[in-house]
N, CA, C and O atoms as a GROMACS GRO file, in nm:
protein
  468
    1UNK      N    1  -2.727   0.032  -0.501
    1UNK     CA    2  -2.604  -0.008  -0.435
    1UNK      C    3  -2.506   0.109  -0.444
    1UNK      O    4  -2.488   0.168  -0.550
    2UNK      N    5  -2.444   0.140  -0.333
    2UNK     CA    6  -2.349   0.250  -0.329
    2UNK      C    7  -2.214   0.203  -0.381
    2UNK      O    8  -2.173   0.090  -0.355
    3UNK      N    9  -2.145   0.288  -0.451
    3UNK     CA   10  -2.017   0.254  -0.510
    3UNK      C   11  -1.906   0.341  -0.453
    3UNK      O   12  -1.930   0.452  -0.406
    4UNK      N   13  -1.785   0.288  -0.458
    4UNK     CA   14  -1.670   0.365  -0.416
    4UNK      C   15  -1.655   0.487  -0.505
    4UNK      O   16  -1.673   0.479  -0.627
    5UNK      N   17  -1.623   0.599  -0.444
    5UNK     CA   18  -1.608   0.723  -0.521
    5UNK      C   19  -1.500   0.809  -0.457
    5UNK      O   20  -1.453   0.782  -0.347
    6UNK      N   21  -1.463   0.913  -0.528
    6UNK     CA   22  -1.361   1.004  -0.477
    6UNK      C   23  -1.417   1.079  -0.357
    6UNK      O   24  -1.523   1.140  -0.364
    7UNK      N   25  -1.343   1.072  -0.247
    7UNK     CA   26  -1.381   1.144  -0.126
    7UNK      C   27  -1.310   1.278  -0.120
    7UNK      O   28  -1.372   1.381  -0.095
    8UNK      N   29  -1.177   1.277  -0.143
    8UNK     CA   30  -1.100   1.401  -0.145
    8UNK      C   31  -0.994   1.394  -0.252
    8UNK      O   32  -0.952   1.286  -0.295
    9UNK      N   33  -0.951   1.511  -0.295
    9UNK     CA   34  -0.843   1.522  -0.393
    9UNK      C   35  -0.759   1.642  -0.353
    9UNK      O   36  -0.812   1.747  -0.316
   10UNK      N   37  -0.625   1.626  -0.360
   10UNK     CA   38  -0.537   1.739  -0.331
   10UNK      C   39  -0.419   1.734  -0.427
   10UNK      O   40  -0.419   1.657  -0.523
   11UNK      N   41  -0.320   1.817  -0.402
   11UNK     CA   42  -0.207   1.831  -0.495
   11UNK      C   43  -0.124   1.704  -0.509
   11UNK      O   44  -0.057   1.686  -0.611
   12UNK      N   45  -0.126   1.615  -0.409
   12UNK     CA   46  -0.042   1.496  -0.416
   12UNK      C   47  -0.120   1.366  -0.441
   12UNK      O   48  -0.058   1.261  -0.458
   13UNK      N   49  -0.253   1.371  -0.443
   13UNK     CA   50  -0.323   1.247  -0.466
   13UNK      C   51  -0.473   1.255  -0.451
   13UNK      O   52  -0.533   1.362  -0.448
   14UNK      N   53  -0.531   1.134  -0.442
   14UNK     CA   54  -0.675   1.120  -0.435
   14UNK      C   55  -0.710   1.011  -0.334
   14UNK      O   56  -0.639   0.912  -0.322
   15UNK      N   57  -0.821   1.032  -0.260
   15UNK     CA   58  -0.868   0.935  -0.163
   15UNK      C   59  -1.007   0.887  -0.203
   15UNK      O   60  -1.096   0.966  -0.233
   16UNK      N   61  -1.023   0.753  -0.202
   16UNK     CA   62  -1.151   0.692  -0.237
   16UNK      C   63  -1.216   0.636  -0.111
   16UNK      O   64  -1.148   0.594  -0.018
   17UNK      N   65  -1.349   0.636  -0.109
   17UNK     CA   66  -1.426   0.574  -0.001
   17UNK      C   67  -1.562   0.536  -0.055
   17UNK      O   68  -1.605   0.584  -0.159
   18UNK      N   69  -1.629   0.449   0.018
   18UNK     CA   70  -1.766   0.411  -0.015
   18UNK      C   71  -1.856   0.482   0.085
   18UNK      O   72  -1.836   0.469   0.205
   19UNK      N   73  -1.955   0.557   0.039
   19UNK     CA   74  -2.042   0.631   0.132
   19UNK      C   75  -2.108   0.543   0.238
   19UNK      O   76  -2.143   0.592   0.345
   20UNK      N   77  -2.127   0.414   0.210
   20UNK     CA   78  -2.189   0.327   0.309
   20UNK      C   79  -2.089   0.276   0.413
   20UNK      O   80  -2.130   0.222   0.516
   21UNK      N   81  -1.959   0.294   0.389
   21UNK     CA   82  -1.854   0.254   0.483
   21UNK      C   83  -1.739   0.355   0.473
   21UNK      O   84  -1.631   0.320   0.426
   22UNK      N   85  -1.761   0.480   0.516
   22UNK     CA   86  -1.661   0.586   0.496
   22UNK      C   87  -1.532   0.568   0.576
   22UNK      O   88  -1.434   0.638   0.549
   23UNK      N   89  -1.529   0.477   0.672
   23UNK     CA   90  -1.404   0.452   0.746
   23UNK      C   91  -1.301   0.379   0.661
   23UNK      O   92  -1.181   0.391   0.684
   24UNK      N   93  -1.349   0.303   0.562
   24UNK     CA   94  -1.259   0.229   0.474
   24UNK      C   95  -1.218   0.323   0.361
   24UNK      O   96  -1.298   0.357   0.274
   25UNK      N   97  -1.091   0.365   0.364
   25UNK     CA   98  -1.042   0.463   0.267
   25UNK      C   99  -0.916   0.413   0.200
   25UNK      O  100  -0.832   0.347   0.263
   26UNK      N  101  -0.904   0.444   0.072
   26UNK     CA  102  -0.783   0.409  -0.003
   26UNK      C  103  -0.730   0.537  -0.066
   26UNK      O  104  -0.799   0.603  -0.143
   27UNK      N  105  -0.606   0.571  -0.031
   27UNK     CA  106  -0.544   0.694  -0.081
   27UNK      C  107  -0.428   0.658  -0.173
   27UNK      O  108  -0.346   0.572  -0.141
   28UNK      N  109  -0.422   0.725  -0.286
   28UNK     CA  110  -0.309   0.718  -0.379
   28UNK      C  111  -0.237   0.852  -0.370
   28UNK      O  112  -0.295   0.956  -0.398
   29UNK      N  113  -0.111   0.847  -0.330
   29UNK     CA  114  -0.033   0.970  -0.308
   29UNK      C  115   0.098   0.959  -0.387
   29UNK      O  116   0.169   0.859  -0.374
   30UNK      N  117   0.129   1.059  -0.466
   30UNK     CA  118   0.254   1.060  -0.542
   30UNK      C  119   0.325   1.193  -0.524
   30UNK      O  120   0.265   1.299  -0.537
   31UNK      N  121   0.453   1.183  -0.494
   31UNK     CA  122   0.539   1.301  -0.489
   31UNK      C  123   0.661   1.273  -0.576
   31UNK      O  124   0.691   1.158  -0.607
   32UNK      N  125   0.728   1.378  -0.616
   32UNK     CA  126   0.848   1.362  -0.700
   32UNK      C  127   0.953   1.463  -0.657
   32UNK      O  128   0.923   1.572  -0.607
   33UNK      N  129   1.077   1.423  -0.680
   33UNK     CA  130   1.190   1.512  -0.652
   33UNK      C  131   1.309   1.467  -0.737
   33UNK      O  132   1.314   1.354  -0.784
   34UNK      N  133   1.401   1.558  -0.756
   34UNK     CA  134   1.521   1.526  -0.834
   34UNK      C  135   1.616   1.440  -0.751
   34UNK      O  136   1.628   1.458  -0.630
   35UNK      N  137   1.682   1.347  -0.818
   35UNK     CA  138   1.793   1.274  -0.756
   35UNK      C  139   1.900   1.254  -0.862
   35UNK      O  140   1.874   1.269  -0.981
   36UNK      N  141   2.020   1.222  -0.818
   36UNK     CA  142   2.132   1.208  -0.908
   36UNK      C  143   2.174   1.062  -0.917
   36UNK      O  144   2.195   0.996  -0.815
   37UNK      N  145   2.187   1.012  -1.040
   37UNK     CA  146   2.238   0.878  -1.065
   37UNK      C  147   2.367   0.891  -1.145
   37UNK      O  148   2.364   0.924  -1.263
   38UNK      N  149   2.480   0.866  -1.080
   38UNK     CA  150   2.611   0.882  -1.145
   38UNK      C  151   2.627   1.020  -1.209
   38UNK      O  152   2.679   1.034  -1.319
   39UNK      N  153   2.581   1.122  -1.138
   39UNK     CA  154   2.594   1.258  -1.185
   39UNK      C  155   2.487   1.304  -1.281
   39UNK      O  156   2.486   1.420  -1.322
   40UNK      N  157   2.395   1.214  -1.318
   40UNK     CA  158   2.285   1.249  -1.409
   40UNK      C  159   2.161   1.276  -1.324
   40UNK      O  160   2.120   1.193  -1.244
   41UNK      N  161   2.103   1.393  -1.344
   41UNK     CA  162   1.984   1.430  -1.268
   41UNK      C  163   1.861   1.363  -1.330
   41UNK      O  164   1.834   1.375  -1.450
   42UNK      N  165   1.786   1.292  -1.245
   42UNK     CA  166   1.662   1.228  -1.288
   42UNK      C  167   1.552   1.261  -1.188
   42UNK      O  168   1.580   1.302  -1.076
   43UNK      N  169   1.430   1.244  -1.230
   43UNK     CA  170   1.316   1.265  -1.142
   43UNK      C  171   1.284   1.134  -1.072
   43UNK      O  172   1.266   1.031  -1.136
   44UNK      N  173   1.278   1.138  -0.939
   44UNK     CA  174   1.240   1.021  -0.860
   44UNK      C  175   1.094   1.035  -0.819
   44UNK      O  176   1.052   1.141  -0.771
   45UNK      N  177   1.018   0.929  -0.839
   45UNK     CA  178   0.876   0.930  -0.802
   45UNK      C  179   0.855   0.837  -0.683
   45UNK      O  180   0.904   0.724  -0.681
   46UNK      N  181   0.781   0.886  -0.585
   46UNK     CA  182   0.743   0.806  -0.469
   46UNK      C  183   0.592   0.799  -0.470
   46UNK      O  184   0.523   0.901  -0.459
   47UNK      N  185   0.540   0.678  -0.482
   47UNK     CA  186   0.396   0.658  -0.481
   47UNK      C  187   0.361   0.571  -0.362
   47UNK      O  188   0.425   0.469  -0.337
   48UNK      N  189   0.259   0.613  -0.289
   48UNK     CA  190   0.210   0.536  -0.176
   48UNK      C  191   0.063   0.504  -0.197
   48UNK      O  192  -0.015   0.589  -0.240
   49UNK      N  193   0.027   0.381  -0.165
   49UNK     CA  194  -0.113   0.342  -0.157
   49UNK      C  195  -0.137   0.317  -0.009
   49UNK      O  196  -0.075   0.230   0.051
   50UNK      N  197  -0.228   0.393   0.048
   50UNK     CA  198  -0.252   0.390   0.192
   50UNK      C  199  -0.398   0.348   0.214
   50UNK      O  200  -0.490   0.416   0.168
   51UNK      N  201  -0.418   0.238   0.284
   51UNK     CA  202  -0.552   0.188   0.312
   51UNK      C  203  -0.575   0.200   0.463
   51UNK      O  204  -0.493   0.154   0.542
   52UNK      N  205  -0.686   0.260   0.500
   52UNK     CA  206  -0.724   0.272   0.641
   52UNK      C  207  -0.865   0.221   0.660
   52UNK      O  208  -0.951   0.238   0.574
   53UNK      N  209  -0.888   0.157   0.774
   53UNK     CA  210  -1.022   0.109   0.808
   53UNK      C  211  -1.032   0.100   0.960
   53UNK      O  212  -0.930   0.092   1.029
   54UNK      N  213  -1.152   0.100   1.010
   54UNK     CA  214  -1.180   0.072   1.150
   54UNK      C  215  -1.255  -0.059   1.156
   54UNK      O  216  -1.357  -0.076   1.089
   55UNK      N  217  -1.205  -0.152   1.236
   55UNK     CA  218  -1.266  -0.283   1.248
   55UNK      C  219  -1.314  -0.301   1.391
   55UNK      O  220  -1.237  -0.283   1.485
   56UNK      N  221  -1.440  -0.336   1.407
   56UNK     CA  222  -1.491  -0.359   1.541
   56UNK      C  223  -1.449  -0.500   1.585
   56UNK      O  224  -1.477  -0.598   1.517
   57UNK      N  225  -1.381  -0.507   1.700
   57UNK     CA  226  -1.332  -0.634   1.751
   57UNK      C  227  -1.390  -0.660   1.891
   57UNK      O  228  -1.416  -0.568   1.967
   58UNK      N  229  -1.409  -0.788   1.921
   58UNK     CA  230  -1.458  -0.828   2.052
   58UNK      C  231  -1.339  -0.849   2.144
   58UNK      O  232  -1.243  -0.918   2.110
   59UNK      N  233  -1.347  -0.789   2.262
   59UNK     CA  234  -1.242  -0.801   2.364
   59UNK      C  235  -1.309  -0.844   2.494
   59UNK      O  236  -1.347  -0.760   2.575
   60UNK      N  237  -1.321  -0.973   2.514
   60UNK     CA  238  -1.392  -1.022   2.632
   60UNK      C  239  -1.538  -0.983   2.626
   60UNK      O  240  -1.610  -1.024   2.535
   61UNK      N  241  -1.582  -0.904   2.724
   61UNK     CA  242  -1.722  -0.861   2.730
   61UNK      C  243  -1.747  -0.726   2.665
   61UNK      O  244  -1.856  -0.670   2.678
   62UNK      N  245  -1.648  -0.674   2.598
   62UNK     CA  246  -1.663  -0.542   2.536
   62UNK      C  247  -1.617  -0.547   2.391
   62UNK      O  248  -1.560  -0.646   2.346
   63UNK      N  249  -1.643  -0.440   2.319
   63UNK     CA  250  -1.596  -0.428   2.181
   63UNK      C  251  -1.523  -0.295   2.167
   63UNK      O  252  -1.544  -0.202   2.245
   64UNK      N  253  -1.438  -0.289   2.068
   64UNK     CA  254  -1.364  -0.166   2.042
   64UNK      C  255  -1.338  -0.156   1.892
   64UNK      O  256  -1.334  -0.256   1.821
   65UNK      N  257  -1.320  -0.033   1.847
   65UNK     CA  258  -1.278  -0.011   1.709
   65UNK      C  259  -1.126  -0.017   1.703
   65UNK      O  260  -1.058   0.055   1.776
   66UNK      N  261  -1.075  -0.102   1.617
   66UNK     CA  262  -0.931  -0.118   1.599
   66UNK      C  263  -0.893  -0.058   1.464
   66UNK      O  264  -0.932  -0.112   1.361
   67UNK      N  265  -0.817   0.053   1.463
   67UNK     CA  266  -0.774   0.109   1.335
   67UNK      C  267  -0.674   0.016   1.266
   67UNK      O  268  -0.576  -0.027   1.327
   68UNK      N  269  -0.700  -0.014   1.141
   68UNK     CA  270  -0.613  -0.098   1.060
   68UNK      C  271  -0.556  -0.011   0.949
   68UNK      O  272  -0.628   0.066   0.885
   69UNK      N  273  -0.424  -0.022   0.927
   69UNK     CA  274  -0.360   0.057   0.822
   69UNK      C  275  -0.266  -0.032   0.741
   69UNK      O  276  -0.192  -0.113   0.797
   70UNK      N  277  -0.271  -0.016   0.611
   70UNK     CA  278  -0.181  -0.087   0.520
   70UNK      C  279  -0.121   0.017   0.427
   70UNK      O  280  -0.193   0.099   0.369
   71UNK      N  281   0.011   0.013   0.414
   71UNK     CA  282   0.079   0.113   0.331
   71UNK      C  283   0.176   0.043   0.238
   71UNK      O  284   0.258  -0.039   0.281
   72UNK      N  285   0.166   0.075   0.111
   72UNK     CA  286   0.261   0.027   0.011
   72UNK      C  287   0.333   0.150  -0.042
   72UNK      O  288   0.269   0.244  -0.090
   73UNK      N  289   0.466   0.149  -0.034
   73UNK     CA  290   0.546   0.264  -0.078
   73UNK      C  291   0.643   0.217  -0.184
   73UNK      O  292   0.719   0.123  -0.163
   74UNK      N  293   0.639   0.283  -0.298
   74UNK     CA  294   0.724   0.247  -0.412
   74UNK      C  295   0.801   0.371  -0.454
   74UNK      O  296   0.744   0.479  -0.469
   75UNK      N  297   0.933   0.355  -0.473
   75UNK     CA  298   1.018   0.468  -0.509
   75UNK      C  299   1.112   0.427  -0.621
   75UNK      O  300   1.165   0.316  -0.622
   76UNK      N  301   1.133   0.518  -0.716
   76UNK     CA  302   1.229   0.495  -0.824
   76UNK      C  303   1.208   0.593  -0.938
   76UNK      O  304   1.104   0.660  -0.946
   77UNK      N  305   1.307   0.600  -1.024
   77UNK     CA  306   1.295   0.689  -1.140
   77UNK      C  307   1.225   0.616  -1.253
   77UNK      O  308   1.207   0.494  -1.248
   78UNK      N  309   1.186   0.690  -1.355
   78UNK     CA  310   1.123   0.629  -1.471
   78UNK      C  311   1.218   0.534  -1.543
   78UNK      O  312   1.174   0.439  -1.608
   79UNK      N  313   1.350   0.559  -1.530
   79UNK     CA  314   1.448   0.471  -1.595
   79UNK      C  315   1.445   0.330  -1.537
   79UNK      O  316   1.482   0.234  -1.606
   80UNK      N  317   1.401   0.316  -1.413
   80UNK     CA  318   1.397   0.183  -1.350
   80UNK      C  319   1.255   0.127  -1.344
   80UNK      O  320   1.230   0.032  -1.270
   81UNK      N  321   1.163   0.182  -1.422
   81UNK     CA  322   1.022   0.142  -1.415
   81UNK      C  323   1.002  -0.007  -1.443
   81UNK      O  324   0.919  -0.070  -1.378
   82UNK      N  325   1.074  -0.063  -1.538
   82UNK     CA  326   1.057  -0.204  -1.571
   82UNK      C  327   1.090  -0.294  -1.453
   82UNK      O  328   1.014  -0.384  -1.419
   83UNK      N  329   1.204  -0.269  -1.390
   83UNK     CA  330   1.244  -0.349  -1.274
   83UNK      C  331   1.152  -0.324  -1.156
   83UNK      O  332   1.113  -0.418  -1.086
   84UNK      N  333   1.117  -0.198  -1.133
   84UNK     CA  334   1.024  -0.163  -1.025
   84UNK      C  335   0.894  -0.241  -1.039
   84UNK      O  336   0.845  -0.300  -0.942
   85UNK      N  337   0.838  -0.242  -1.158
   85UNK     CA  338   0.711  -0.310  -1.181
   85UNK      C  339   0.724  -0.461  -1.166
   85UNK      O  340   0.632  -0.526  -1.116
   86UNK      N  341   0.836  -0.519  -1.210
   86UNK     CA  342   0.857  -0.663  -1.196
   86UNK      C  343   0.864  -0.702  -1.047
   86UNK      O  344   0.804  -0.801  -1.006
   87UNK      N  345   0.935  -0.623  -0.968
   87UNK     CA  346   0.945  -0.651  -0.824
   87UNK      C  347   0.809  -0.637  -0.759
   87UNK      O  348   0.769  -0.720  -0.678
   88UNK      N  349   0.738  -0.531  -0.793
   88UNK     CA  350   0.606  -0.506  -0.734
   88UNK      C  351   0.509  -0.619  -0.764
   88UNK      O  352   0.440  -0.666  -0.674
   89UNK      N  353   0.504  -0.663  -0.888
   89UNK     CA  354   0.413  -0.772  -0.926
   89UNK      C  355   0.454  -0.903  -0.858
   89UNK      O  356   0.368  -0.980  -0.817
   90UNK      N  357   0.583  -0.927  -0.846
   90UNK     CA  358   0.632  -1.048  -0.781
   90UNK      C  359   0.592  -1.050  -0.633
   90UNK      O  360   0.539  -1.151  -0.585
   91UNK      N  361   0.616  -0.943  -0.562
   91UNK     CA  362   0.582  -0.937  -0.420
   91UNK      C  363   0.430  -0.945  -0.402
   91UNK      O  364   0.383  -1.013  -0.310
   92UNK      N  365   0.354  -0.878  -0.487
   92UNK     CA  366   0.208  -0.882  -0.477
   92UNK      C  367   0.155  -1.024  -0.488
   92UNK      O  368   0.058  -1.061  -0.421
   93UNK      N  369   0.219  -1.105  -0.572
   93UNK     CA  370   0.174  -1.243  -0.590
   93UNK      C  371   0.200  -1.330  -0.467
   93UNK      O  372   0.146  -1.439  -0.458
   94UNK      N  373   0.283  -1.284  -0.374
   94UNK     CA  374   0.318  -1.361  -0.256
   94UNK      C  375   0.248  -1.315  -0.128
   94UNK      O  376   0.251  -1.385  -0.027
   95UNK      N  377   0.184  -1.199  -0.132
   95UNK     CA  378   0.124  -1.142  -0.011
   95UNK      C  379   0.016  -1.230   0.051
   95UNK      O  380   0.012  -1.245   0.173
   96UNK      N  381  -0.069  -1.289  -0.030
   96UNK     CA  382  -0.177  -1.372   0.024
   96UNK      C  383  -0.120  -1.492   0.100
   96UNK      O  384  -0.171  -1.528   0.206
   97UNK      N  385  -0.016  -1.554   0.048
   97UNK     CA  386   0.046  -1.668   0.114
   97UNK      C  387   0.103  -1.625   0.249
   97UNK      O  388   0.084  -1.694   0.349
   98UNK      N  389   0.173  -1.512   0.251
   98UNK     CA  390   0.231  -1.464   0.377
   98UNK      C  391   0.123  -1.428   0.478
   98UNK      O  392   0.141  -1.448   0.598
   99UNK      N  393   0.011  -1.373   0.430
   99UNK     CA  394  -0.100  -1.344   0.522
   99UNK      C  395  -0.150  -1.474   0.585
   99UNK      O  396  -0.176  -1.477   0.705
  100UNK      N  397  -0.164  -1.581   0.505
  100UNK     CA  398  -0.207  -1.711   0.557
  100UNK      C  399  -0.106  -1.769   0.656
  100UNK      O  400  -0.143  -1.846   0.744
  101UNK      N  401   0.021  -1.732   0.643
  101UNK     CA  402   0.127  -1.781   0.732
  101UNK      C  403   0.145  -1.691   0.855
  101UNK      O  404   0.239  -1.710   0.932
  102UNK      N  405   0.055  -1.594   0.873
  102UNK     CA  406   0.055  -1.505   0.990
  102UNK      C  407   0.178  -1.416   0.999
  102UNK      O  408   0.217  -1.375   1.109
  103UNK      N  409   0.239  -1.386   0.886
  103UNK     CA  410   0.356  -1.298   0.884
  103UNK      C  411   0.319  -1.159   0.939
  103UNK      O  412   0.401  -1.095   1.004
  104UNK      N  413   0.198  -1.114   0.912
  104UNK     CA  414   0.158  -0.979   0.954
  104UNK      C  415   0.114  -0.975   1.100
  104UNK      O  416   0.070  -0.872   1.150
  105UNK      N  417   0.127  -1.091   1.167
  105UNK     CA  418   0.106  -1.097   1.312
  105UNK      C  419   0.239  -1.123   1.383
  105UNK      O  420   0.241  -1.156   1.502
  106UNK      N  421   0.350  -1.108   1.308
  106UNK     CA  422   0.481  -1.118   1.370
  106UNK      C  423   0.555  -1.250   1.350
  106UNK      O  424   0.667  -1.264   1.398
  107UNK      N  425   0.493  -1.346   1.281
  107UNK     CA  426   0.560  -1.475   1.261
  107UNK      C  427   0.650  -1.470   1.138
  107UNK      O  428   0.622  -1.398   1.042
  108UNK      N  429   0.757  -1.548   1.141
  108UNK     CA  430   0.844  -1.557   1.025
  108UNK      C  431   0.770  -1.630   0.913
  108UNK      O  432   0.691  -1.720   0.939
  109UNK      N  433   0.795  -1.590   0.789
  109UNK     CA  434   0.729  -1.660   0.678
  109UNK      C  435   0.779  -1.803   0.666
  109UNK      O  436   0.899  -1.830   0.681
  110UNK      N  437   0.688  -1.895   0.640
  110UNK     CA  438   0.725  -2.034   0.612
  110UNK      C  439   0.775  -2.044   0.469
  110UNK      O  440   0.859  -2.127   0.436
  111UNK      N  441   0.720  -1.957   0.385
  111UNK     CA  442   0.757  -1.956   0.244
  111UNK      C  443   0.855  -1.844   0.219
  111UNK      O  444   0.823  -1.727   0.240
  112UNK      N  445   0.973  -1.879   0.174
  112UNK     CA  446   1.076  -1.777   0.144
  112UNK      C  447   1.031  -1.693   0.025
  112UNK      O  448   0.959  -1.742  -0.062
  113UNK      N  449   1.072  -1.568   0.022
  113UNK     CA  450   1.037  -1.483  -0.093
  113UNK      C  451   1.091  -1.541  -0.223
  113UNK      O  452   1.203  -1.591  -0.229
  114UNK      N  453   1.010  -1.532  -0.325
  114UNK     CA  454   1.052  -1.569  -0.460
  114UNK      C  455   1.118  -1.446  -0.520
  114UNK      O  456   1.049  -1.351  -0.557
  115UNK      N  457   1.250  -1.446  -0.529
  115UNK     CA  458   1.324  -1.331  -0.577
  115UNK      C  459   1.328  -1.334  -0.729
  115UNK      O  460   1.368  -1.434  -0.789
  116UNK      N  461   1.286  -1.224  -0.791
  116UNK     CA  462   1.290  -1.217  -0.938
  116UNK      C  463   1.431  -1.178  -0.982
  116UNK      O  464   1.494  -1.091  -0.923
  117UNK      N  465   1.477  -1.244  -1.088
  117UNK     CA  466   1.613  -1.218  -1.137
  117UNK      C  467   1.620  -1.109  -1.237
  117UNK      O  468   1.728  -1.077  -1.287
   0.00000   0.00000   0.00000
């Protein structure tokens, strides 16, 4: 059985793919830059998880490859890591419900976001 492995690596991240389905790729990309918080210089980290795939879809009497892309972008300094992680985990726990509610097809969510305090 073929397993997911590193496809490419560069200065900002790494991309994984499975040799049996190389169109399905997951990239982890991180960049950093200085930012100022009340005059204090801190390092801001931006991490993106980028998923790409090609899905064959039926369109009447023909088929086509439909590129699908999902991107998660997280930004903040290390000083805010606790809050960043709490928000990220909270939103992640709600994504499946929103997918079932067709939010990613343009419909308003039936379930309001659970805001963490």
